[in-house]
N, C-alpha and C positions, 0 to 999 in steps of 0.2 A: 371953863368947860373941860371935862375930862376927854382924853383922846379916845378915838375908836380903837378897839383891840381886835385883831384877827390873828388866830393861830393857824399855822400850816403844818399838817402832818401828812404822812403817806401810808399807803397800804403795806409798804415794806421799804427797805433801803433801795436806793438807785432807781426810784420811779420819777425823779425830776423835781423834788421839793425845792431845791435851791433855785433852779431856773424859773419855776413858777413864782417863788417869792420875789425874785428879781423882776419878773414881768408885772406882778402886782405893784411893786414899788415904782416901776417905770410908768405904769398906767396912772397911779395916783399923782406922781410928780408932774406928768403931762397936764393934769387937771389943776395944777397949782396947789396941791395938798402937800403939806410938810410931813415927811415920812421918817420914822426911825425904825430900824430893823434890829431885832435881838435874836441871837443864836446862843441860848444858855450854855450849851456844852458842845465843843468841837473836838472830834477825835480824829486820829490818823494824821495829825499835823504836829510837827515840832514847833517850839516857840520861835516866832519870827517868820515862819512860813505863811504864805497867803492861804487862808482857809475859805470857807463858804461865804463869809461876809465880804471878803475881798472880791470874790467873784460877783456878788450882788452889786457891789459898788461899781465894778468894771462895766457891768451890763446896764445898770439902771441910772448911774450917776448919783445915787443916794449915798451920802457920806456919814450920816448919823447912824452909827452901828454900835452894838454892844455885845461883847462875848464875855461870859462870866467864868468859864473854865475851859481848859484845853489839855488834852492828853495825847501822847504821841502814837499810841497803838490804835489801829483801825478796828475798834471793838465797841460794844455798847458802853456808854459813858461810865456806868457804875463799875463794870468790870475793868475798864481801862484805868479808872481812878485807883482801884484797889491794887492793880498790878504795878503801878508806878509809885504807890505809897502816898498819893494825894488824898485829902479828905473829900468825901462825897459832897457834891453840891446839895444844898438844902432848899426846901421849898420856900422858906422865909427869905433867904438871901436872893433867890430868883425873883420873887414877887417884888422885893425892894428894888432890884435892878431894873425891872420893867417899869416900875413906877417912877424911876429917875428920868424916864423919857416922856414924862407927862406933859411937857410943853410942846410936843409934836402933835399934829392933828390926827395922825394914824400911826399905830405901833403894830408892826408885823412881827410875829414870834415864830421862828422856824424850829421845829422839834428835831429829834435825832431818830432815824429809822422810822418805825411805826409808832402808833398811838401809845402802846404799852411798854415800849422800851424805856428802861429806867435811865433818866438823865442824871441821877444822883440818888437821893433818898426818895424820889418821886418820879412819876410819869407825866407826860404831857396831859393826860386825862386829869390827873390830880391838879395840875397847874390851871387848866381851863376851868375846873370846878371852883377852885379857890378864887379866881379872878372874874368868874362869870363871863368868860369870853367864848364866842362862837369859834368853831374849828372848820377850816376848809380841808377837804380830803383830796390828796393827789393820788391818782390811780394809774396803773399801767393800762395799756390799750388792749393787750392780747389775752390769750388763753390763761385762765386762772384768776383773772382780775375780778370776776363776779363774786367768787367765794371770799377773797380777801376784802373786797369793798363792803360786802354785806356784813361780814364779821366786825369790821371797824365801825360801820354806821350803827350796828346793833349795840356795840359797846358804848358809843356816844349817847344813844337814846336811853340805854339803861342807866346811865349816870346823870341823865337830865341835862345834857349839854347839847346846844344847838349845833347841828351840822350845817354849815353855811353853804354847802354845795360840793359837787364833785368836779374835778378838773383832770383831764387826761394829760399827764405830764410830758409825754413824748409821742405825738401822733405821727405814725410813719408816712413817708411820701407815697408808698405803695401799700396801703393797708391790706391785710389778709382777711379772709372771711370772718374769722373770730373777732377781729378788731371792728369790722363794719357792723357785725351783729351786736357787739358790746355797746355801741353808741345808743342803741335802743334799749338793750337789756339792763344796763347799769342803773338808770333811774327807775326802771320797772321793779328790779329786785330789791333796791335799797330804799325806795320811796324818797330819794333825794335828787334834786335837779342837777343835771349835767350843765354846768355854767361856763365851761370853756375847755379849750385844748391848745396845747403848745406844740408847734411843729418840732419833729425830731431834728436835733442838731442846732436848735436855736441858741443853745449855750455857747456855741463857737462863734457867734456873730459879733460884730463890732457894736459899740454902744449906740451909734447913730441909727443903724439899721434896726437894732433891737428895740430902741425906744419908740421909733415910729410904728413898728408892727405890733408891739405888745398890747396896746389898747384894743386891737381888733380880735384878740384871742379870747376875750371874755364877753359874756352877754352884757349889753349896755345897761339894762335895768338892774342887773345884779351889781355891777360896779357902783352904781348910784346908791344902792342900799348898804353895801358893806365897806366901801372904801372912803366915802365922804363922812366927815365928822358930823 
């Protein structure tokens, strides 16, 4: 049986993709699902430094991870690759890398920045098209998120890619008016279900606390549809 694939992208950078990916991994792991996580391109980290995959392991306990390229400057991966003289990551080698995790029940693939950021010679949109994978969109809570979210969901729909849902990547403890309204408006303007939200600061928690709470952040019916093989 082929593993279930779920790609994770954001409306922009710093919206909580890594913490959401960790929460998905923890939720699946709690259900007895064998999870692998791939981050095709990591930027802003020197060799040997702990990157996003190390953070996902710390929070979720998932140790099956795969990183295909790393560049030291905190830039879009294609720009970072050119500046340090490294070859651009190719679509073919990325597909092959993800397919190497085929013995897992679920493979989560975290992109870099937003949907159309180039991870090498391709975007996450290209990769999702090639692999026929649904894409979960992580959005900000506050002002500006409606425009960014609708632009991204329109790009997915235009490419014929299933948007698996919207998740608010950092829900504030004291949400302002815009954030409260956006919980209603996000699904209305995008036509995509809001399937979860992660509390602000959850990325600083310890593994035990994070693993217990993570399954409560997503709609139960949704996790059954998208995380189980």
